[in-house]
N, C-alpha and C positions, 0 to 999 in steps of 0.2 A: 153203704153204697159201694165201698171198694170191693166187697165180695160179689156184687152184681157185675162190676167191671171185669173182674178175674174170671167169673163163670162165663160171661159172654165171649171172652177171648178164647177160653179153652173149648167151648162148644163149637165156635166157628172154626177152630183148627181141627177138631176131631170128627165132626158130623158133616154129612152132605147137606147142601143148602135146602133141598126139597124136603128133607126131614125136619128142618127148622122153620120152614115157611108157615105152617099152621099156627105157630106162636104169635105171629103178628096179627092174627084175626082178633086176638084179645086186646083191642085198642085201649091204651091207658086213658083214664079220665082224670087223673091227678098226678102231681109230681111226687112219685113214691118209688120204692125199690123196683117195682115192675116197669115203670116208665124208664127208669135208669138202665135196667137190663135190656129192654128192647132197643133203646137209643144206642147203647153200646154194641149190641149184636148186629144191628143194621150196618154200623160203620166197620165192624170187624169183618163181616162178610163182604162188604164193598171192597175193602182192601185186598180181599182174596179173589177179586175178579167177578163177583156176583153182581149182575145188572138189576137195578131196581126199577128202572123206567118203565119196564113192561110187566111189573108185578103190582097190580092195583092194591092188593091187600097191604103190601109194605108201604106204598105211597100214601095210603089213607092213614096208616099208623104214623108216618112221619109228619103229615099234615096236623094230626092231633098233637104231636110233640111240639110242633111249632106254636100251636095255640097255647100250649102250656109253657111256652118260652123256655124249653129245654135248651141248654147251650149247644148240644151237639146237633139239634134238628136243623140248624141254620148252615151246617156244612153242605157242600154240593152233593147232590144225589148221584153224580157221575164222577168217575175218577178224572183227574187232569191228565194231560199227556205225560207229564213227569211221573205221576203215580202209576200209570199203566206199565211202566218199566221197572217197577219196584216189587220185590218179593218179601212179604213179612217174614220174620224169623219163625222157626219152628219152636213150638212150646214143649216143655217149659224152658224159659229163657232165664237160667239161673247164673250165678256168678261163675260156675264152673263150665258153662257153655262156651264154646269157641267164639271169640269176638270177631264180628264181621267188619270192623272198622278199617281194615287195611285193604287197599286195591289189590287186584290180582298181581302175582309176582312179575309178570311182563310189563306192568305199568310203573314199576319202581325206576327211579332215575338215580344212578349212583352219585355219591358225594363228589362234587367237582373239586379240582385242585385249588389251592389258595391263590395261585396266580390268576385263575378265572375270576375270582371275586375282586381282585385288585383291578383287573381289566374292566369289569363291569361297573365298579363303584369307585370313582375317583374321589368321592366324598359322600358321606352319609346324607340321607334325605330327611330333613326335618318333618315331623308329623305331629299332629295333636289329636288327643282323644276327645271325641265329641259325644260319646255315649251318655244318654240320660239314664236315670234310675229305672224308668219305665222300660226303656229299650233293653237294658241289662237284664231285667226280670223276664221280659218276654223271650229274649234270645236263649237265656239259660234255663227256661222252663222244661226243656226236654230232659234235663238231668236234675230236676228239683228233688227227686227221690234218692239221688246219690249222696253219699256222706262226704261233704266238702262243698266248696263254693266255686262255681265256674268263673273263669276269667273271660270277660268280654271287652274287646277293644274295637271301637269304631273310629278308625284313623282317617284323618284328612291330611293328605300329603301336600308339601309345598310345591312339588313338581311331580309329573306323572310317574307312576311305577309301571313296570312292564311284567307281563306273564313270565317271560324268560328269566328275569331277575329273581323273582320270587321262587321259581321252581329250581333254578340252578344252584343257588347259594343258600336258600333258606331265608325266611323272613327276618330273623334276628340279626343277620349280617348286613342287610341293606339299610337298616335303621340305626340312628345314632344313639350313643350313650348320653346320659344327662337328664336333668330335670325338665319335664315338660315334653319330652320326646318319646316316641313309640319304643325305640330301643331301650331307653331307660326303664320304661314300664315293663317291657318283657324281661329284661335282665334282673329287675327287682322282684320278679315272680319266681314261682317254682317250676314254671313251664319254659323250656328252652327248645322251641321247635327247630328241628334240623332240616334235612332235605325235604323238598316238597314234591308233590305229584300233582300234575294238572289232571283234573277229573271232570266229570259232568254233573249237572244238577241232580239228576236222578240218583246217582251214586251218593251224593251228599245227603239227599233225602233219605236214602236207605240207611245210612249211618246213623242219622238223627232218629229215625224211627226205631232202629235196633236199641238205641239208648233208652227210648221211652218204655220198651218192653222189658228190658233187662232189670233184674232185681238189683238193688243197691246192697250195701253191706248190712244195713239194718232195716230196709224198707222194701216193699214190693214195687214192681214196675207200674207205670201208668197204664200200660196197655195201648192197643192200636187205636181205639176209639178217641180217647182224649189225647192219645199220642199224635194222631193225625192233626188235630187242631193245634197242638203245641208245636209241631214241626213247621206248619205253615206260619205260625206267629214268629217262630224263630227265624225263618227265612225272610219274612217281611221285615223284621227288625234289622237283619244283616244288610238288606239292600236299601235300608233307610225309607221304606214305604210306611205310610200310616198303618198302625196296627189293626185298624178296622177295614183295611183295603180288602175287597173281595178276592177270594182265593184264586179265581181264574186270572185276575189281573196281576196278582203276585207272581203267579207262575210265568206269565208273559214277560214281566219285567226281569225276574230272576234268571230267565233263560238268556238274557243279554249279558249277564255278568260272567266273569271267569271264576271257576270254582277250584278249590285246592284241598288236598289232604296233606298234612304235615306229620312226620314222625315225631314222637316225643321220646328222645333217647332214654330218659330215665324210666319210662313205663312200657315201651312198646316191645320189649323183649319177650314178654309173656303175652301171647295173643289172646289168652282167655281173660286178661285183666281189663276191666272196663276203662276206657280212656277215649277222649275226643280231642282232635286238633284239626279243625277245619277253617277254611278262609274263603273270602270272596273279594274279587277286585272289580271295581266298576268299569264300564266300557271305556271311559276316558283315563282310567288309571289314577284318579285323584282320591278315590275312597277305597280303603282296604278294611275289611271286617274280619275279625278273628274270634273264634270261640275255642277255649281250651278248658278241659275238665278231666278229673280222674277220681274214681271212687276209692276211698281209703277206709280201712277198718281201724 
């Protein structure tokens, strides 16, 4: 089945949609490799801006896939507002391909002086991690093919955090050391996020989608079809929405959160090196979600 996913991604990237349209006339009648290929091809082309609502042959194919209970057939047949601002990576997306996880250079915020941190934080803010095993698995699914385990933290703060605090001094400085605190969890891991960059939901979506396409050290990428589903489950988990929430509703709720990219000083020097460090802060500042991951050989 993985070959069908890979073939669909490559064909969608290399061929014009009108050349691929006749394939959908061969409507699948069972859950087999053909059904898998068409389900993936429909999603890959959709991510590349091809509209299906006015293509009856494709919509009939998707209806058949839904009857077969194919997991991809229940994804929206239109792109969300967030997805319309996203560009899928150019294939092949190998370990040597330049990594798109960094915001444009003019979005970087330089490291603030130590006195700024002392001014902003008179004392650390206690937090507790509320992540369940199901949430951790859903949020980290975008990098399940990477060699290593993503770190997921769903933090509940004792008092509100602000966007300015997280961006100016980095998340690990505003949280305390010690057992049962977010700072202790971060400092006990191999991930030490430094300076933050405030970004938008569509950029985080693009970062996560890149991660699904990119080959790991020992495994292929997921591709955009299952990648689309994985990214929305990851975002749903980060905003604490039930994992079966419709994607349109997830997009609406996620747009109300503040989104961040953090540099990982240990890994971000080589921009071709796959790594993730993204975060989300709830509208009232009481909930902070963090996803860190790095592919190692």
